[in-house]
C-alpha positions as CSV (number, residue, x, y, z in Angstrom):
1,M,9.1,20.0,-31.1
2,K,12.5,19.2,-31.6
3,E,12.6,15.6,-30.8
4,A,10.0,12.7,-31.2
5,I,10.1,9.1,-30.4
6,L,7.6,6.9,-32.6
7,I,7.1,3.1,-31.4
8,I,6.0,0.9,-34.3
9,A,3.8,-2.0,-33.9
10,H,1.9,-4.6,-35.9
11,H,-1.7,-3.4,-37.0
12,S,-4.5,-4.9,-35.3
13,I,-8.3,-4.3,-35.3
14,V,-8.6,-6.3,-32.1
15,P,-10.2,-4.0,-29.3
16,G,-7.5,-3.4,-26.8
17,A,-4.8,-4.9,-28.6
18,Y,-2.6,-1.9,-27.8
19,K,-3.0,-1.9,-24.4
20,G,0.5,-3.2,-23.8
21,F,1.9,0.1,-25.3
22,E,0.1,2.3,-22.3
23,E,2.7,1.7,-19.4
24,I,5.7,2.1,-22.1
25,L,4.3,5.3,-23.4
26,D,3.3,6.7,-19.6
27,R,6.9,6.0,-18.6
28,L,8.4,7.5,-21.6
29,H,6.4,10.6,-21.3
30,H,7.4,10.8,-17.8
31,E,11.0,10.1,-18.3
32,L,11.5,12.0,-21.7
33,P,9.3,15.0,-21.1
34,E,11.2,17.2,-23.7
35,A,10.3,14.6,-26.6
36,R,7.1,13.8,-28.2
37,V,6.2,10.1,-27.5
38,S,3.6,8.3,-29.7
39,S,2.8,4.9,-31.2
40,T,1.9,4.0,-34.7
41,S,1.4,0.6,-36.6
42,L,3.2,-0.4,-39.7
43,L,0.6,0.5,-41.8
44,D,0.3,3.8,-40.8
45,L,4.0,4.5,-40.2
46,E,4.4,6.6,-43.3
47,N,1.7,8.8,-42.7
48,D,2.3,9.4,-39.1
49,L,6.1,9.8,-39.7
50,R,5.3,12.4,-42.3
51,A,2.8,14.1,-40.0
52,I,5.5,14.4,-37.3
53,L,8.0,15.9,-39.5
54,S,5.5,18.4,-41.0
55,E,4.9,19.6,-37.5
56,G,8.5,20.6,-37.0
57,A,10.2,17.6,-35.4
58,E,14.0,18.0,-36.2
59,S,14.9,14.4,-35.3
60,V,12.5,11.2,-35.0
61,T,13.7,7.8,-33.4
62,L,11.8,4.8,-34.5
63,L,11.4,1.7,-32.3
64,P,10.0,-1.3,-34.2
65,W,8.1,-3.2,-31.4
66,L,8.6,-6.6,-33.5
67,L,10.3,-9.6,-32.0
68,L,11.7,-11.3,-35.4
69,N,14.3,-9.2,-37.4
70,G,12.3,-10.1,-40.3
71,R,10.8,-8.7,-43.8
72,H,9.2,-5.8,-41.7
73,A,12.2,-4.8,-39.8
74,K,14.8,-5.3,-42.6
75,N,12.8,-4.1,-45.6
76,D,9.4,-2.5,-44.8
77,V,10.6,0.1,-42.2
78,P,13.6,1.0,-43.6
79,E,12.1,1.4,-47.3
80,T,9.3,3.5,-45.6
81,I,11.9,5.8,-44.0
82,A,14.0,6.1,-47.4
83,R,10.7,7.3,-49.1
84,V,10.1,9.9,-46.3
85,K,13.7,11.0,-46.0
86,A,13.7,11.8,-49.6
87,D,11.0,14.6,-48.7
88,F,12.6,15.7,-45.7
89,P,16.4,15.5,-46.5
90,D,17.5,18.0,-43.5
91,R,15.7,15.8,-40.8
92,E,17.5,13.1,-38.3
93,I,15.7,9.9,-38.6
94,S,17.1,7.2,-36.6
95,L,16.0,3.5,-36.6
96,L,16.7,1.5,-33.6
97,P,17.0,-2.6,-33.8
98,C,13.8,-4.5,-33.3
99,V,13.1,-5.4,-29.5
100,G,13.8,-8.9,-30.1
101,D,17.5,-7.8,-31.1
102,W,18.1,-5.9,-27.8
103,N,21.0,-7.5,-26.0
104,A,18.7,-7.5,-22.8
105,F,16.0,-9.0,-24.6
106,A,17.1,-12.8,-24.0
107,D,17.9,-12.0,-20.3
108,M,14.3,-10.4,-19.9
109,V,12.8,-13.7,-21.2
110,V,14.7,-16.1,-19.0
111,S,14.1,-14.1,-15.9
112,G,10.3,-13.5,-17.0
113,L,10.0,-17.2,-17.1
114,R,11.7,-17.9,-13.9
115,A,9.7,-15.4,-12.2
116,F,6.3,-17.1,-13.8
117,R,7.5,-20.5,-12.5
118,R,8.3,-19.2,-9.0
119,E,4.8,-17.2,-9.0
120,K,3.1,-20.3,-9.9
121,R,4.8,-22.4,-7.3
122,A,3.9,-19.7,-4.7
123,L,0.3,-19.7,-5.6
124,R,0.1,-23.5,-5.4
125,E,1.6,-23.3,-1.9
126,E,-0.6,-20.5,-0.9
127,K,-3.9,-22.2,-2.2
128,N,-2.8,-25.3,-0.5
129,A,-2.2,-23.6,2.9
130,S,-5.2,-21.5,2.6
131,S,-7.8,-24.6,2.0
132,S,-6.0,-26.3,4.9
133,S,-6.3,-23.2,7.2
134,A,-9.9,-22.7,5.9
135,R,-11.5,-26.1,7.2
136,G,-13.5,-25.4,10.3
137,R,-13.0,-21.5,10.6
138,S,-15.4,-18.9,10.4
139,L,-15.1,-15.0,9.6
140,L,-15.5,-12.6,12.1
141,S,-18.3,-9.9,11.4
142,M,-17.7,-6.2,12.3
143,E,-18.3,-2.8,11.2
144,L,-15.5,-0.3,10.7
145,D,-15.4,3.3,11.1
146,L,-13.5,4.7,7.9
147,A,-14.3,8.3,8.3
148,G,-10.9,10.1,7.1
149,R,-9.1,6.9,6.4
150,A,-7.2,6.1,3.2
151,V,-8.7,3.1,1.3
152,L,-7.3,2.0,-2.2
153,V,-9.5,0.5,-5.0
154,V,-7.3,-1.2,-7.7
155,G,-9.2,-1.2,-11.1
156,G,-11.4,1.0,-12.6
157,G,-14.5,-1.2,-13.9
158,R,-17.7,-2.0,-12.9
159,I,-16.8,-3.9,-9.9
160,A,-14.6,-1.1,-8.6
161,L,-17.5,1.3,-9.2
162,R,-19.8,-0.9,-6.9
163,K,-17.0,-1.0,-4.3
164,V,-16.5,2.8,-4.5
165,R,-20.6,3.4,-4.2
166,N,-20.5,1.3,-1.1
167,L,-17.2,3.1,0.4
168,L,-18.5,6.9,-0.5
169,P,-21.1,6.8,2.5
170,T,-18.5,5.9,5.0
171,G,-16.5,9.1,4.7
172,A,-13.3,7.2,3.6
173,E,-10.4,9.0,1.4
174,I,-10.7,6.8,-1.7
175,A,-8.1,6.2,-4.2
176,V,-9.0,4.3,-7.7
177,V,-5.8,3.2,-9.5
178,A,-6.3,1.8,-13.0
179,P,-5.0,2.5,-16.4
180,Q,-8.8,2.6,-17.8
181,I,-11.6,4.1,-15.5
182,D,-15.5,3.7,-16.0
183,S,-17.1,6.8,-17.0
184,E,-19.4,6.8,-14.0
185,L,-16.5,6.6,-11.7
186,E,-15.2,9.8,-13.4
187,A,-18.6,11.4,-13.0
188,L,-18.5,10.6,-9.2
189,A,-15.0,11.8,-8.7
190,A,-16.0,15.1,-10.3
191,E,-18.9,15.4,-7.7
192,R,-17.1,14.0,-4.4
193,P,-13.5,15.4,-3.5
194,E,-12.9,12.3,-1.4
195,L,-12.6,10.3,-4.4
196,R,-9.4,10.5,-6.2
197,L,-8.7,8.7,-9.6
198,V,-5.2,7.8,-10.6
199,R,-5.0,6.6,-14.4
200,R,-2.0,4.4,-14.5
201,P,-1.2,0.6,-13.7
202,Y,-0.8,-0.2,-10.2
203,R,2.2,0.4,-8.3
204,S,3.3,-1.0,-4.9
205,E,3.8,2.6,-3.5
206,D,0.0,3.1,-4.0
207,L,-0.6,1.4,-0.6
208,E,1.4,4.1,1.3
209,G,-1.1,4.9,4.2
210,A,-3.9,2.8,3.3
211,A,-6.3,1.1,5.9
212,L,-7.7,-1.2,3.4
213,V,-7.5,-2.7,-0.1
214,F,-10.1,-3.5,-2.5
215,V,-8.5,-5.6,-5.6
216,C,-11.1,-5.3,-8.5
217,T,-9.1,-6.2,-11.7
218,D,-9.7,-9.1,-14.2
219,K,-5.9,-9.6,-14.3
220,P,-4.9,-12.4,-11.9
221,A,-1.2,-11.4,-11.8
222,V,-1.9,-7.9,-10.8
223,N,-4.4,-9.5,-7.9
224,R,-1.9,-11.5,-6.7
225,Q,0.7,-8.8,-6.6
226,V,-1.3,-6.5,-4.6
227,R,-2.2,-8.9,-2.3
228,R,1.3,-9.7,-1.7
229,D,2.4,-6.2,-1.5
230,A,-0.5,-5.5,1.1
231,R,0.1,-8.4,3.3
232,E,3.7,-7.2,3.5
233,R,2.7,-3.9,4.9
234,K,0.0,-5.7,7.1
235,I,-3.0,-3.9,5.3
236,L,-5.8,-6.2,5.0
237,V,-7.0,-7.1,1.3
238,N,-10.6,-7.8,0.0
239,N,-10.3,-9.7,-3.5
240,A,-13.7,-8.9,-5.2
241,C,-12.9,-11.7,-7.9
242,D,-12.1,-14.6,-5.3
243,Y,-13.0,-14.2,-1.5
244,R,-10.6,-17.2,-0.7
245,D,-7.6,-15.0,-1.9
246,G,-8.2,-12.1,0.4
247,D,-8.4,-11.2,4.2
248,F,-11.9,-10.0,4.4
249,I,-15.5,-9.8,2.5
250,V,-18.1,-7.3,2.7
251,P,-21.5,-8.7,3.2
252,A,-24.9,-7.3,1.7
253,R,-26.1,-4.6,3.5
254,L,-29.9,-3.6,4.0
255,D,-30.7,-0.2,5.6
256,F,-34.2,0.2,7.1
257,G,-34.9,3.7,8.2
258,E,-32.2,5.7,9.6
259,K,-31.0,3.4,12.3
260,I,-31.3,-0.1,11.4
261,A,-29.0,-2.1,9.2
262,V,-29.0,-5.8,8.5
263,T,-26.3,-7.6,6.8
264,V,-26.4,-11.0,5.1
265,S,-23.2,-13.0,4.6
266,T,-22.7,-16.6,3.4
267,E,-18.9,-16.1,4.2
268,G,-18.4,-15.7,0.3
269,R,-19.2,-19.2,-0.2
270,A,-22.8,-18.8,-1.7
271,P,-23.3,-15.2,-3.6
272,A,-26.3,-16.3,-5.2
273,L,-27.8,-17.5,-2.2
274,A,-26.8,-14.1,-0.1
275,K,-28.6,-12.2,-3.1
276,R,-31.7,-14.3,-2.5
277,L,-32.0,-13.7,1.1
278,K,-31.1,-9.9,0.8
279,R,-34.4,-9.9,-1.4
280,E,-36.3,-12.0,0.6
281,I,-35.6,-10.1,4.0
282,Q,-36.1,-6.6,2.1
283,E,-39.6,-7.7,0.9
284,S,-40.6,-9.5,4.5
285,W,-38.9,-7.2,7.0
286,K,-39.2,-3.7,5.5
287,E,-42.4,-2.7,7.3
288,P,-42.0,-4.6,10.6
289,L,-38.4,-3.0,11.0
290,E,-39.2,0.5,9.9
291,R,-42.3,0.4,12.4
292,V,-39.9,-1.0,15.3
293,E,-37.6,2.1,14.6
294,R,-40.3,4.6,14.7
295,E,-41.4,3.0,18.1
296,F,-38.1,3.2,19.6
297,S,-37.3,6.8,18.3
298,G,-40.2,8.0,20.1
299,L,-39.1,6.7,23.4
């Protein structure tokens, strides 16, 4: 290991506080495969820097993930570097300006705010259009043959797990894309070759070849982006978090015997009612429908 890159952030004990590093680190690993890329906190900087140098790094580039050029950036980090440098005088340690001092940072902030305002306006217009067009219309019920067709699931949590479990019996080729993936999904993927896990944030190219898309994240901005990308490509989208924001819903399904299936739908407007109806139908119809199936099977 000759070169290392160490990104320095504030220390935090809040779960998930460092999730913002994931995409940065993934991209750096991809773009700079020859370098060791890792992150540290201000509290752990000295120990981590010494460890990297002790493991043989000839040069280390430090990036303070800080917005203000304050005490940490001006004093604490340089002082830590000076102490470590005294013990490793033959190694090269470079300190980049804090992120807030980068020339492109102001442009990025202005651009981000403009994009946010555009997105808010677009979302408001879409909601207005959706509420207008939704009045008086109903959904078309159908059953799709997905055998061998590509289906994308964006999100790796419990909602995505439920969608995948419903999709597996259809014979679809399923791809799940998410930075973090539920352990039960990992266990399913180990057993089912038609289920592929991609551990990284969503990218628009993930839609290539997909017949359907299921959006299952808890991030509204990601959900909106997936929906827009899919609609540009004429791909139908199911938004598990907001049925009004998608193109289709998946009704509750009950199987009786091998040949009879009953679906229950309130067109997404009353999930609790659909759940209650499903339970009552399951309890009341099970024996009569299984008897009907046996009678017709004998003909």
